[in-house]
C-alpha positions as CSV (number, residue, x, y, z in Angstrom):
1,M,147.0,84.4,9.5
2,R,144.8,81.9,7.6
3,T,142.8,84.7,6.1
4,L,146.0,86.4,5.0
5,R,147.3,83.3,3.3
6,R,143.9,82.7,1.7
7,L,144.0,86.3,0.3
8,I,147.5,86.2,-1.1
9,Y,147.5,82.6,-2.2
10,G,144.2,82.9,-3.9
11,E,145.2,86.1,-5.8
12,V,148.5,84.6,-6.9
13,L,147.0,81.3,-8.0
14,I,144.4,83.1,-10.1
15,A,147.1,85.3,-11.7
16,V,149.5,82.5,-12.4
17,S,146.8,80.3,-13.8
18,F,145.7,83.1,-16.1
19,V,149.2,83.8,-17.3
20,T,149.9,80.1,-17.8
21,L,146.8,79.5,-19.9
22,G,147.6,82.6,-22.0
23,F,151.1,81.3,-22.8
24,L,149.9,77.7,-23.4
25,A,147.2,78.9,-25.8
26,L,149.7,81.0,-27.7
27,L,152.2,78.1,-28.0
28,F,149.4,75.7,-28.9
29,F,148.4,78.0,-31.7
30,F,152.0,78.3,-33.0
31,D,152.6,74.5,-32.8
32,F,149.3,73.8,-34.5
33,V,150.1,76.2,-37.4
34,D,153.5,74.6,-37.7
35,E,151.9,71.1,-37.9
36,L,149.4,72.1,-40.6
37,Q,152.0,71.9,-43.3
38,G,152.6,68.2,-42.4
39,I,148.9,67.2,-42.8
40,G,148.5,64.8,-45.7
41,S,152.1,63.6,-45.5
42,N,153.1,59.9,-45.9
43,N,150.3,59.3,-48.5
44,G,147.7,61.0,-46.4
45,A,148.3,59.0,-43.3
46,Y,149.0,62.1,-41.2
47,Q,145.6,63.7,-40.7
48,L,144.2,66.7,-38.8
49,K,143.3,64.6,-35.7
50,H,146.8,63.3,-35.5
51,A,148.2,66.9,-35.6
52,L,145.8,68.0,-32.9
53,T,146.8,65.0,-30.7
54,Y,150.5,65.7,-31.3
55,V,150.1,69.4,-30.3
56,L,148.1,68.5,-27.2
57,L,150.8,66.0,-26.1
58,L,153.3,68.9,-26.3
59,V,151.4,70.9,-23.8
60,P,153.0,69.3,-20.6
61,S,156.5,70.1,-21.9
62,H,155.4,73.7,-22.5
63,L,153.8,73.8,-19.1
64,Y,157.1,72.6,-17.5
65,E,159.1,75.3,-19.3
66,L,156.6,78.0,-18.6
67,L,155.7,77.5,-14.9
68,P,158.6,79.5,-13.3
69,I,158.2,82.5,-15.6
70,S,154.4,82.3,-15.1
71,V,154.9,82.2,-11.3
72,L,157.1,85.3,-11.6
73,I,154.7,87.3,-13.8
74,G,151.6,86.4,-11.7
75,T,153.3,87.0,-8.4
76,I,154.8,90.4,-9.5
77,F,151.3,91.5,-10.8
78,V,149.6,90.6,-7.5
79,M,152.3,92.1,-5.3
80,A,152.4,95.3,-7.3
81,R,148.6,95.6,-7.4
82,L,148.5,95.1,-3.6
83,A,151.1,97.9,-3.2
84,Q,149.3,100.2,-5.6
85,S,145.9,99.8,-3.8
86,S,147.7,100.2,-0.4
87,E,146.3,96.8,0.7
88,F,149.8,95.5,1.4
89,T,150.5,98.6,3.5
90,I,147.3,97.8,5.5
91,L,148.5,94.2,5.9
92,R,151.9,95.5,7.1
93,T,150.3,97.7,9.8
94,S,148.2,94.7,10.8
95,G,151.3,92.7,11.7
96,L,152.6,91.3,8.4
97,G,156.4,91.7,8.9
98,P,159.0,91.2,6.2
99,I,160.0,87.7,7.4
100,L,156.4,86.6,7.7
101,A,155.6,87.8,4.2
102,L,158.7,86.0,2.8
103,R,157.8,82.8,4.6
104,N,154.2,82.8,3.3
105,L,155.4,83.4,-0.3
106,L,158.0,80.7,0.1
107,G,155.3,78.3,1.2
108,L,153.4,79.0,-2.0
109,G,156.6,78.7,-4.0
110,L,157.1,75.2,-2.6
111,A,153.7,74.2,-3.9
112,F,154.8,75.4,-7.4
113,V,158.1,73.5,-6.9
114,V,156.3,70.2,-6.4
115,L,154.0,70.9,-9.3
116,T,156.9,71.7,-11.6
117,F,158.8,68.6,-10.6
118,A,155.8,66.3,-11.1
119,V,155.1,67.8,-14.5
120,G,158.7,67.7,-15.6
121,D,159.6,64.3,-14.2
122,Y,156.5,62.3,-14.9
123,L,153.9,63.9,-17.1
124,S,156.1,65.7,-19.7
125,P,158.5,62.7,-20.5
126,L,155.5,60.4,-20.9
127,C,153.6,62.7,-23.2
128,D,156.6,63.7,-25.2
129,R,157.5,60.0,-25.9
130,Y,153.9,59.3,-27.0
131,A,154.0,62.5,-29.2
132,Q,157.2,61.3,-30.9
133,L,155.9,57.8,-31.5
134,L,152.6,59.2,-32.8
135,K,154.4,61.4,-35.3
136,S,156.8,58.5,-36.4
137,R,153.8,56.2,-36.9
138,Y,151.9,58.5,-39.3
139,M,154.8,60.5,-40.9
140,A,158.2,58.9,-40.7
141,Q,160.5,57.1,-38.3
142,I,162.5,59.0,-35.6
143,K,166.0,59.6,-36.9
144,V,168.9,61.7,-35.9
145,G,171.4,62.8,-38.4
146,S,172.8,60.6,-41.2
147,T,174.3,58.0,-38.8
148,G,171.7,57.7,-36.1
149,A,172.6,57.3,-32.5
150,W,175.7,55.7,-31.0
151,L,176.0,54.0,-27.6
152,R,178.8,52.1,-25.9
153,E,178.9,49.2,-23.5
154,R,181.4,46.9,-21.8
155,Q,180.7,43.3,-21.1
156,G,183.6,41.5,-19.4
157,D,186.8,42.0,-21.4
158,N,184.9,42.9,-24.6
159,S,183.4,46.3,-25.5
160,Y,180.5,47.1,-27.8
161,A,179.7,50.1,-29.9
162,V,176.0,50.1,-30.8
163,N,174.6,52.1,-33.7
164,V,170.8,52.6,-33.9
165,N,169.6,54.3,-37.0
166,T,165.9,54.9,-36.2
167,L,163.1,54.2,-33.8
168,T,160.1,52.3,-35.1
169,P,156.5,53.5,-34.4
170,D,156.5,51.0,-31.5
171,G,159.5,52.5,-29.9
172,N,161.9,49.7,-30.8
173,P,165.4,50.3,-32.3
174,S,165.7,49.7,-36.1
175,G,168.7,49.6,-38.4
176,I,171.0,48.1,-35.7
177,R,174.8,47.6,-35.9
178,I,176.7,46.2,-33.0
179,F,180.5,46.4,-33.3
180,E,182.4,44.1,-30.9
181,F,186.0,44.7,-29.7
182,N,188.3,42.6,-27.6
183,K,190.3,43.8,-24.6
184,E,193.1,45.0,-26.9
185,G,190.6,47.2,-28.7
186,R,190.6,45.1,-31.9
187,W,187.5,44.6,-33.9
188,I,186.4,41.0,-33.8
189,A,182.7,40.9,-34.9
190,L,179.8,42.9,-36.4
191,T,176.2,42.1,-35.9
192,K,173.6,43.7,-38.1
193,A,169.8,43.5,-37.4
194,N,166.8,45.1,-39.1
195,E,165.0,45.5,-35.8
196,G,165.4,44.9,-32.1
197,V,162.7,44.2,-29.5
198,L,163.6,45.5,-26.0
199,S,162.5,43.5,-23.0
200,A,162.6,44.2,-19.3
201,E,165.2,41.4,-18.7
202,E,168.0,43.5,-20.2
203,T,167.9,41.5,-23.4
204,W,167.4,42.6,-27.0
205,T,165.8,40.2,-29.4
206,L,167.4,41.0,-32.8
207,K,165.4,40.1,-35.9
208,N,166.8,39.3,-39.4
209,T,170.3,39.2,-38.1
210,E,173.6,38.7,-39.8
211,R,176.8,38.2,-37.7
212,S,180.2,38.8,-39.3
213,E,183.0,37.4,-37.1
214,V,186.8,37.3,-37.6
215,T,188.3,33.9,-37.1
216,V,191.9,32.7,-37.2
217,K,192.8,29.5,-39.1
218,N,196.4,28.4,-39.7
219,G,197.6,31.9,-38.9
220,E,195.3,33.5,-41.4
221,L,192.3,35.8,-40.8
222,F,188.9,34.8,-42.2
223,L,185.6,36.6,-42.1
224,K,182.7,34.3,-41.3
225,R,179.1,35.5,-41.9
226,T,176.2,33.7,-40.2
227,P,172.5,34.7,-40.7
228,F,169.9,34.3,-38.0
229,N,166.2,34.8,-38.0
230,A,166.3,35.9,-34.4
231,Q,169.1,36.3,-31.9
232,A,169.1,37.3,-28.2
233,W,171.7,39.8,-27.1
234,S,172.2,40.5,-23.3
235,T,172.8,44.2,-22.7
236,G,172.3,46.9,-20.1
237,I,171.1,49.4,-22.7
238,S,167.5,50.2,-21.9
239,A,164.7,51.7,-24.0
240,E,165.2,55.0,-22.2
241,M,168.9,55.1,-23.0
242,V,168.1,54.6,-26.7
243,S,165.4,57.3,-26.5
244,V,167.8,59.9,-24.9
245,A,170.4,59.1,-27.5
246,L,167.9,59.7,-30.3
247,L,165.9,62.5,-28.6
248,K,166.8,65.3,-26.2
249,P,168.2,64.4,-22.7
250,D,166.1,67.1,-21.0
251,R,162.9,65.2,-22.0
252,M,163.9,62.3,-19.7
253,G,162.9,61.9,-16.0
254,T,165.5,62.6,-13.4
255,V,165.9,58.9,-12.4
256,D,166.2,57.7,-16.0
257,L,168.8,60.4,-16.7
258,F,170.8,59.4,-13.7
259,R,170.8,55.8,-14.8
260,Y,172.0,56.9,-18.3
261,I,174.8,58.9,-16.7
262,Q,175.8,55.8,-14.7
263,H,175.8,53.7,-17.9
264,L,178.0,56.3,-19.7
265,S,180.4,56.5,-16.8
266,E,180.7,52.7,-16.4
267,N,181.6,52.5,-20.1
268,G,184.2,55.2,-20.1
269,Q,182.2,57.9,-21.9
270,T,182.1,61.6,-21.1
271,T,179.1,62.6,-19.0
272,Q,179.7,66.4,-18.5
273,R,176.8,67.4,-20.7
274,F,174.3,64.9,-19.2
275,E,175.4,65.7,-15.7
276,I,174.6,69.4,-16.3
277,E,171.2,68.4,-17.7
278,F,170.7,66.2,-14.6
279,W,171.4,69.0,-12.2
280,K,169.3,71.4,-14.2
281,K,166.4,68.9,-13.8
282,V,167.1,68.9,-10.1
283,F,167.4,72.7,-9.6
284,Y,164.9,73.8,-12.3
285,P,161.8,73.3,-10.1
286,L,163.5,75.3,-7.3
287,S,163.6,78.3,-9.7
288,C,159.9,78.8,-8.7
289,L,161.2,79.8,-5.2
290,V,163.7,82.2,-6.9
291,M,160.7,83.7,-8.8
292,V,158.6,84.4,-5.7
293,V,161.6,85.9,-3.9
294,L,162.2,88.1,-6.9
295,A,158.6,89.2,-6.9
296,L,158.3,90.1,-3.2
297,P,160.2,93.4,-3.3
298,F,157.5,94.8,-5.7
299,A,155.1,94.8,-2.7
300,Y,157.3,97.4,-1.0
301,L,157.4,99.8,-3.9
302,H,155.2,103.0,-4.0
303,F,153.1,103.5,-7.1
304,R,152.0,107.1,-6.7
305,S,151.5,107.5,-10.5
306,G,149.1,104.6,-10.6
307,N,151.1,103.0,-13.4
308,I,152.5,99.5,-12.5
309,A,153.1,98.4,-16.1
310,S,156.7,99.5,-16.2
311,H,157.5,97.8,-12.9
312,V,155.9,94.6,-14.0
313,F,157.6,94.7,-17.3
314,G,161.0,95.2,-15.5
315,G,160.3,92.2,-13.4
316,V,159.4,90.1,-16.4
317,L,162.7,91.2,-18.1
318,A,164.6,90.1,-14.9
319,G,162.9,86.7,-15.1
320,I,163.7,86.3,-18.8
321,S,167.3,87.2,-18.1
322,F,167.4,84.5,-15.4
323,F,166.5,81.8,-17.9
324,L,168.9,83.2,-20.5
325,L,171.7,83.1,-17.9
326,N,170.7,79.6,-16.9
327,N,171.2,78.4,-20.5
328,V,174.5,80.4,-20.9
329,F,175.9,78.8,-17.7
330,S,175.0,75.4,-19.0
331,Y,177.0,75.9,-22.2
332,M,179.9,77.6,-20.3
333,G,180.0,74.8,-17.8
334,N,180.2,72.3,-20.5
335,I,182.9,74.1,-22.4
336,N,185.0,75.0,-19.3
337,S,184.4,71.7,-17.5
338,W,182.9,73.3,-14.5
339,A,181.3,71.2,-11.7
340,P,177.9,70.2,-13.1
341,W,176.0,71.2,-10.0
342,F,177.6,74.6,-10.0
343,A,176.8,75.3,-13.6
344,A,173.2,74.4,-12.9
345,A,172.8,76.1,-9.6
346,A,174.8,79.3,-10.0
347,P,172.1,81.4,-11.8
348,G,169.5,80.5,-9.1
349,M,171.9,81.3,-6.2
350,L,172.9,84.6,-7.9
351,Y,169.4,85.8,-8.5
352,S,168.3,84.7,-5.0
353,I,171.1,86.8,-3.4
354,V,170.1,89.8,-5.6
355,S,166.4,89.4,-4.8
356,L,167.0,89.1,-1.0
357,A,169.4,92.1,-1.2
358,A,166.7,94.2,-2.9
359,F,164.1,93.0,-0.5
360,G,166.3,93.9,2.5
361,W,167.1,97.3,1.1
362,L,163.5,98.2,0.5
363,V,162.5,97.0,4.0
364,L,165.3,99.0,5.7
365,R,164.5,102.0,3.6
366,Q,161.0,102.0,4.8
């Protein structure tokens, strides 16, 4: 059995590695060509070495996105080649039953699940953050739309609406406006700051600040403006929350995204979109298991003509359709307010059932 696993695992690992490297090289080339037009920007500050570093930092994100489809293509190729050369038939006559073959491939799939999770939850968010900060340092600041990002927080009876226009090259918020409202929902103060420094003690240090506050005197309303060189503001809004508001939520780690969802929920904001992204982060690595199950039926096909290209191409199309359906279900779940876990898990469950049905049919037929 150890020899059997060594044969199949070795062939699949080589094939998946080859496919992954091919895709990564292609995407690296496209990203680099796209970055060439930005070289020399910002008075020549953005140079060739910065473009190369930026493109290299994008590789983990591409690896995370490509791993399941690479697992599918590599496994289909190996299974179809073993069937074409009758090696899999020999393995079956030697005692490799359907359940044992499925169990061995699922064991390899679990290894890819762990790898995908590690890349997507740790390596990819870290590299993507450094890539964005590198580009902002030598080209421009990170900015979303004309109004920046908006966050909301409650502190006691008061609530706050926080507007962050950009992120500085150091990753700190810049162009800050903090609108304060009382428990009746009336605006009572506005704090403007050029820049804020985030600390681990849930405190922002606001620099070059001006606070405009509504005061009541003799039954009349007055607007009082007070400047500060620096001012501390206690808040539960972390650097990761600011980053996800300015960048894409799928670039966050699972734990950080979960904390951001909790923050939105505690402050009465809608969380449907982010909950779907959270469950997609949870279920996406498991798609590697779906891919190996989808590839196993190809080992039970007969290739009398000697041409396996059409079958491999059909399997690749099936894998691509899985990822398209995965994105479609995300949008449909957000629009129709489906349960977030269902919107994220439905494509995987559907394709697993179809793959197991095809596998069972081929086994029974033979």
